[in-house]
Structures are given as C-alpha cells and as structure tokens.
C-alpha positions as CSV (number, residue, x, y, z in Angstrom):
1,X,-17.9,9.8,-53.5
2,X,-20.4,11.0,-56.1
3,X,-23.1,11.2,-53.5
4,X,-20.7,13.2,-51.2
5,X,-20.1,15.7,-54.0
6,X,-23.8,16.1,-54.7
7,X,-24.4,16.7,-51.0
8,X,-21.7,19.3,-51.0
9,X,-22.9,21.2,-54.1
10,X,-26.4,21.1,-52.9
11,X,-25.5,23.6,-50.2
12,X,-24.2,26.1,-52.8
13,X,-26.9,28.8,-53.4
14,X,-28.3,28.7,-56.9
15,X,-27.4,32.3,-57.6
16,X,-23.7,31.5,-57.1
17,X,-23.9,28.5,-59.5
18,X,-25.6,30.8,-62.1
19,X,-22.9,33.5,-61.7
20,X,-20.2,30.9,-62.2
21,X,-21.9,29.5,-65.3
22,X,-22.3,33.0,-66.8
23,X,-18.6,33.8,-66.2
24,X,-17.5,30.5,-67.8
25,X,-19.6,31.3,-70.9
26,X,-18.1,34.8,-71.1
27,X,-14.6,33.4,-70.7
28,X,-15.2,31.0,-73.6
29,X,-16.5,33.8,-75.9
30,X,-13.9,36.4,-75.1
31,X,-10.6,36.8,-76.8
32,X,-9.0,38.3,-73.7
33,X,-9.8,37.8,-70.1
34,X,-8.2,40.0,-67.4
35,X,-8.0,40.4,-63.7
36,X,-8.1,44.0,-62.4
37,X,-7.8,45.6,-59.0
38,X,-10.6,48.0,-58.1
39,X,-9.5,49.2,-54.7
40,X,-10.2,52.9,-53.8
41,X,-12.2,53.6,-56.9
42,X,-15.2,55.7,-55.9
43,X,-18.6,54.6,-57.2
44,X,-19.0,57.7,-59.5
45,X,-15.5,57.1,-60.9
46,X,-16.3,53.5,-61.6
47,X,-19.4,54.5,-63.5
48,X,-17.3,56.9,-65.6
49,X,-14.8,54.2,-66.3
50,X,-17.5,51.8,-67.3
51,X,-18.9,54.4,-69.7
52,X,-15.6,55.3,-71.3
53,X,-14.7,51.6,-71.9
54,X,-18.2,50.4,-72.9
55,X,-17.3,49.8,-76.5
56,X,-14.1,47.8,-75.7
57,X,-14.4,46.2,-72.3
58,X,-17.0,44.5,-70.2
59,X,-16.4,44.6,-66.4
60,X,-17.8,42.0,-64.1
61,X,-17.5,42.7,-60.3
62,X,-18.1,39.4,-58.5
63,X,-16.9,37.8,-55.3
64,X,-13.3,36.5,-55.5
65,X,-14.5,32.9,-54.8
66,X,-16.9,33.0,-57.7
67,X,-14.2,34.4,-60.0
68,X,-11.8,31.7,-59.0
69,X,-14.4,28.9,-59.5
70,X,-15.2,30.3,-63.0
71,X,-11.6,30.3,-64.0
72,X,-10.9,26.8,-62.5
73,X,-13.9,25.5,-64.4
74,X,-12.5,26.8,-67.7
75,X,-9.7,25.5,-69.9
76,X,-6.4,24.6,-68.1
77,X,-4.4,27.3,-69.9
78,X,-6.5,30.1,-68.3
79,X,-6.6,28.6,-64.7
80,X,-3.3,30.2,-63.6
81,X,-5.1,33.6,-63.9
82,X,-6.9,32.8,-60.6
83,X,-3.5,33.3,-58.8
84,X,-3.9,37.1,-59.4
85,X,-7.3,37.3,-57.7
86,X,-6.8,39.0,-54.3
87,X,-8.1,42.0,-52.4
88,X,-10.8,43.9,-54.3
89,X,-10.9,42.4,-57.8
90,X,-13.0,42.3,-61.0
91,X,-12.8,40.3,-64.2
92,X,-12.8,42.1,-67.5
93,X,-13.5,40.8,-71.0
94,X,-12.4,42.2,-74.3
95,X,-11.6,41.5,-77.9
96,X,-8.7,43.8,-78.0
97,X,-5.2,42.4,-77.5
98,X,-3.7,42.6,-74.0
99,X,-1.3,45.5,-74.9
100,X,-4.1,47.7,-76.3
101,X,-6.3,46.7,-73.3
102,X,-3.6,47.8,-70.8
103,X,-3.2,51.1,-72.7
104,X,-7.0,51.7,-72.6
105,X,-7.1,51.1,-68.9
106,X,-4.2,53.4,-68.2
107,X,-5.8,56.2,-70.2
108,X,-9.1,55.7,-68.3
109,X,-7.4,56.5,-65.0
110,X,-8.2,59.8,-63.3
111,X,-5.9,62.0,-61.0
112,X,-7.0,61.8,-57.4
113,X,-5.9,63.3,-54.1
114,X,-3.6,61.1,-52.0
115,X,-4.8,60.1,-48.5
116,X,-2.8,60.4,-45.3
117,X,-1.0,57.1,-44.6
118,X,-0.9,56.0,-48.2
119,X,2.4,55.4,-49.9
120,X,3.6,57.9,-52.5
121,X,3.3,56.3,-56.0
122,X,6.2,58.5,-57.2
123,X,8.4,61.4,-55.8
124,X,6.1,64.2,-54.8
125,X,7.9,67.4,-55.8
126,X,6.8,71.0,-55.3
127,X,8.5,73.4,-57.7
128,X,9.7,76.9,-56.8
129,X,7.7,79.9,-58.0
130,X,4.6,82.0,-57.5
131,X,1.3,80.4,-56.3
132,X,-2.3,81.4,-56.9
133,X,-2.8,81.9,-53.1
134,X,-3.4,85.3,-51.5
135,X,-1.2,86.4,-48.5
136,X,-2.5,85.1,-45.2
137,X,-2.7,81.9,-43.3
138,X,-1.7,79.9,-46.3
139,X,2.0,80.8,-45.8
140,X,1.9,79.2,-42.4
141,X,0.2,76.1,-43.7
142,X,2.8,75.7,-46.4
143,X,5.7,76.2,-44.0
144,X,4.1,73.7,-41.5
145,X,4.0,71.1,-44.3
146,X,7.7,71.6,-45.0
147,X,7.4,73.9,-48.0
148,X,9.6,77.1,-47.8
149,X,7.0,79.8,-48.6
150,X,7.1,83.6,-48.2
151,X,5.2,86.7,-49.4
152,X,6.7,88.7,-52.3
153,X,5.1,91.5,-54.2
154,X,1.7,90.6,-52.7
155,X,2.0,86.9,-53.8
156,X,2.6,83.7,-51.9
157,X,5.9,82.4,-53.3
158,X,7.6,79.1,-52.8
159,X,11.3,79.9,-52.5
160,X,12.9,76.7,-53.6
161,X,12.1,73.3,-55.0
162,X,11.3,70.7,-52.4
163,X,10.5,66.9,-52.3
164,X,7.7,66.3,-49.8
165,X,7.7,62.5,-50.1
166,X,9.8,60.0,-52.1
167,X,8.4,57.1,-54.0
168,X,7.2,54.4,-51.5
169,X,7.2,56.7,-48.5
170,X,4.1,57.0,-46.3
171,X,2.4,60.4,-46.8
172,X,1.9,62.4,-43.6
173,X,-1.5,64.0,-42.8
174,X,-0.1,67.5,-43.2
175,X,1.4,66.6,-46.6
176,X,-1.8,65.1,-47.8
177,X,-3.9,68.1,-46.7
178,X,-1.6,70.7,-48.3
179,X,-1.4,68.7,-51.6
180,X,-5.2,68.6,-51.8
181,X,-5.4,72.4,-51.1
182,X,-2.8,73.0,-53.8
183,X,-4.8,70.7,-56.1
184,X,-1.8,68.5,-56.7
185,X,-3.0,64.9,-57.3
186,X,0.0,62.6,-57.3
187,X,-1.9,59.3,-58.0
188,X,-4.0,58.1,-60.9
189,X,-7.0,56.0,-59.8
190,X,-8.5,53.4,-62.1
191,X,-8.6,49.7,-63.0
192,X,-5.2,48.2,-62.3
193,X,-4.6,45.3,-64.7
194,X,-2.8,42.6,-62.8
195,X,-2.7,40.0,-65.6
196,X,-4.5,39.0,-68.8
197,X,-5.0,35.9,-70.8
198,X,-4.9,35.5,-74.6
199,X,-4.3,32.5,-76.8
200,X,-2.9,30.2,-74.2
201,X,-0.6,32.8,-72.6
202,X,-0.8,34.7,-69.3
203,X,0.6,38.3,-69.6
204,X,1.5,40.0,-66.3
205,X,1.0,43.8,-66.0
206,X,4.8,44.5,-66.2
207,X,4.9,42.6,-69.5
208,X,2.3,44.8,-71.0
209,X,3.8,48.2,-70.1
210,X,5.6,49.3,-73.3
211,X,7.1,52.7,-74.2
212,X,5.7,53.1,-77.7
213,X,7.8,56.0,-78.7
214,X,11.0,54.2,-77.5
215,X,10.0,51.1,-79.5
216,X,9.3,53.1,-82.6
217,X,12.6,54.9,-82.3
218,X,14.5,51.6,-81.9
219,X,12.7,50.2,-85.0
220,X,13.6,53.3,-87.0
221,X,17.3,52.9,-86.0
222,X,17.2,49.1,-86.8
223,X,15.6,49.8,-90.2
224,X,18.2,52.4,-91.1
225,X,21.0,50.0,-90.2
226,X,19.4,47.2,-92.1
227,X,19.0,49.4,-95.2
228,X,22.6,50.5,-95.1
229,X,23.8,47.0,-94.6
230,X,21.7,45.7,-97.6
231,X,23.1,48.4,-99.8
232,X,26.6,47.7,-98.7
233,X,26.5,44.0,-99.5
234,X,24.4,44.4,-102.6
235,X,21.2,42.8,-101.4
236,X,18.6,43.8,-104.0
237,X,15.1,44.7,-102.8
238,X,12.6,47.3,-104.3
239,X,13.9,49.9,-101.8
240,X,17.6,49.2,-102.1
241,X,18.0,48.9,-105.9
242,X,18.0,52.6,-106.5
243,X,20.7,53.5,-104.0
244,X,22.7,50.4,-105.1
245,X,22.7,51.6,-108.7
246,X,23.7,55.1,-107.6
247,X,26.6,53.7,-105.6
248,X,27.7,51.5,-108.5
249,X,27.6,54.5,-110.8
250,X,29.7,56.6,-108.5
251,X,32.3,53.9,-108.1
252,X,32.3,53.2,-111.9
253,X,33.0,56.9,-112.6
254,X,35.8,57.0,-110.1
255,X,37.3,53.9,-111.7
256,X,37.1,55.4,-115.2
257,X,38.8,58.6,-114.0
258,X,41.5,56.6,-112.2
259,X,42.3,54.3,-115.1
260,X,41.7,56.8,-117.9
261,X,39.3,54.4,-119.7
262,X,37.8,56.2,-122.8
263,X,34.1,56.0,-122.0
264,X,32.1,58.3,-124.3
265,X,29.9,59.7,-121.5
266,X,33.0,60.4,-119.4
267,X,35.3,62.1,-122.0
268,X,34.7,65.6,-120.8
269,X,35.7,64.7,-117.3
270,X,38.7,62.7,-118.5
271,X,39.9,65.6,-120.7
272,X,39.4,68.0,-117.7
273,X,41.6,65.7,-115.6
274,X,44.2,65.3,-118.3
275,X,44.3,69.1,-118.9
276,X,44.7,69.7,-115.2
277,X,47.5,67.2,-115.0
278,X,49.2,68.7,-118.0
279,X,49.1,72.1,-116.5
280,X,50.6,70.8,-113.3
281,X,53.4,69.1,-115.1
282,X,54.1,72.2,-117.3
283,X,54.2,74.4,-114.2
284,X,56.6,72.0,-112.4
285,X,58.8,71.8,-115.5
286,X,59.0,75.7,-115.7
287,X,59.5,76.0,-112.0
288,X,56.3,77.9,-111.5
289,X,53.6,77.3,-108.9
290,X,50.9,74.9,-110.2
291,X,47.7,76.6,-111.0
292,X,44.6,75.9,-109.0
293,X,42.7,72.8,-110.0
294,X,39.5,74.8,-110.3
295,X,41.0,76.4,-113.5
296,X,41.5,73.0,-115.1
297,X,38.3,72.8,-117.1
298,X,39.4,75.9,-119.2
299,X,41.5,73.9,-121.7
300,X,38.6,71.5,-122.0
301,X,36.3,74.4,-122.9
302,X,38.9,75.6,-125.4
303,X,39.3,72.2,-126.9
304,X,35.5,71.9,-127.1
305,X,35.2,75.3,-128.7
306,X,38.0,74.4,-131.3
307,X,36.2,71.1,-132.0
308,X,32.9,73.0,-132.6
309,X,34.8,75.5,-134.9
310,X,36.2,72.6,-137.0
311,X,32.8,71.0,-137.2
312,X,31.3,74.3,-138.4
313,X,34.1,74.5,-141.0
314,X,33.5,71.0,-142.2
315,X,29.7,71.7,-142.4
316,X,30.5,74.8,-144.5
317,X,32.8,72.9,-146.9
318,X,30.2,70.2,-147.3
319,X,27.6,72.8,-148.1
320,X,29.9,74.5,-150.8
321,X,30.7,71.1,-152.3
322,X,27.0,70.4,-152.6
323,X,26.5,73.8,-154.4
324,X,29.1,73.0,-157.0
325,X,27.9,69.4,-157.6
C-alpha cells in the first residue's frame, strides 16, 4: 500500500506539492482563514482590492484542487471549509476576526454595470424626475426599455417611478444597456466571503452579516431597562447608587409629609401643609370656598417672620441685660 501511495504522489508535479505546503503553513500561522468567490472581478479591480486590503488581508488565488488539498492536510476543525470551494475561488488569510473581515470585504466592493442575462441582486428602480439627458433619441431608448419618458421644458423627464427588474429576475439586454447609459450600477463587485474559520469554528457568510446600528440600538435599550430594573429592586452598583438615593429621599419626604413626622429639615414643608389644611378647614367651617393651595405657604412665611421678630426681641433683651450687668 505504501509503495502504491508513493507511486501515486510521484506523478504530482513538484510545483503543486510546493503550493500545498505553502498554503498549509499560511493556514497554521493565520488567525482567520476564509474562502471567497472571485467571479466577474476584472483584473484591474482585483489589483485595487488587493491594494486596499494589503494591511489586513492576504489573498491567494490557486486552483480549487490545491486549496482543498491544503485544507484537508491541516487540522480537522478547518477541513469543513473545503466544502465552500467551488466555481472561481480564492483563499484569504487575516488576523482580524471574521466579522471585521467580512465588513472590510463589503467596503472594498465597487459598483459595476449589470450584464444582460444576469439576475438582479435587488429591485432595480428608476425614480421619477428630470434627467441629465438632452432631448433627442434618448427618449425613444428610455421608452423602449420600459421607462415612461417625455420632453418637458427642454429636458428629458421620467414621468413616473418604475421597477425595471425585481430581485432575482433575469435582466434583459435593453434594460442592461439603458442602465449603463444612465450610469446606474445595481451590483457591487468584490470578494464574496462564503465562509471563514477561526478558533475551531466555521462561520458562514450569513452568520457574519450584522446590522451594527441595530445591534447598538438594541444594546442601548437593554442597558436602559437593566438600569431601571436595578434601581427599582435596589441593586447597588456605582452607576445606580446615586439614583437609588434620590429615589429613597423622595419617598422619605413623601412619607414625612403624609405622617406629619417632625423632621427638622422638613418643618417648613410640614408647616406649609398644616397651614393649607387649616385654611381649608376654616373655609369649610365658614361656608366659603377653600383658597387655592398655592397660597398656603403665606401663613408659613408669616410664622417664620414672627419667629424672626421674637428672636430679634430676645437678642435685644439679652443685649440690654448684658449692659446692666
């Protein structure tokens, strides 16, 4: 059996063996290994992508068989990544986590014209309004492509919003041609991350697509609810102690006012409440309408003024007493 294997491997070109060994070494050294699709990426665009990702990603375009052999020769956890190798594929290596890597690849994509016969990646919608085209044959081309166009005030105008192709539909030749003329590029071309490996886990592309703003919003809502709950149940943390003390103070004041407890710092408010209640009782007893509660602090002010007058009188008497020994 060993001789049979040696005879088989002897027919493999040396350059293939070398490529596989290099890939295995890169897989071992990299934190993240990904499989990306590279179909329909023009050579100049690929060079631009390589340049923009040079600091974060290394791209290796090899034959699918070589990529599979390299993955199968690596640790067992990464071998399932070979299932995502199909069509035109490249391997990428990075030290960024898969989520950041996916975000970088999405940002590196460039808008490109759609070709006739391709499927629309999303609804292709033409909005109503003026165009930059001068009156002439362009009106006929637009109408032939199914776009309701006319000439108004010397401008080519699209009369109403129209959907030229729905997501997944095959784009007709006339549609593709008019979209290119109008410089409408409905597809973004770049590296399509199919799957990535990190730390014993395989992440599929759909697992890596995250709406960051929505996640931040949900975290903010959860944080607010957790904070309110902690304050409500009296769970003390550095951020909840302040609101908890304020809440306790408010409830304590309400309790003092309700029970009439003589707390020194609350006497003014207690007297104000007592004066207001006394006024209300006196008015009811005399058959008059009770005065507005806003006027209640007046007796308190009078009482305070009388108290200050008595204090002044006491101070004066004490001063006279001191004069006469």
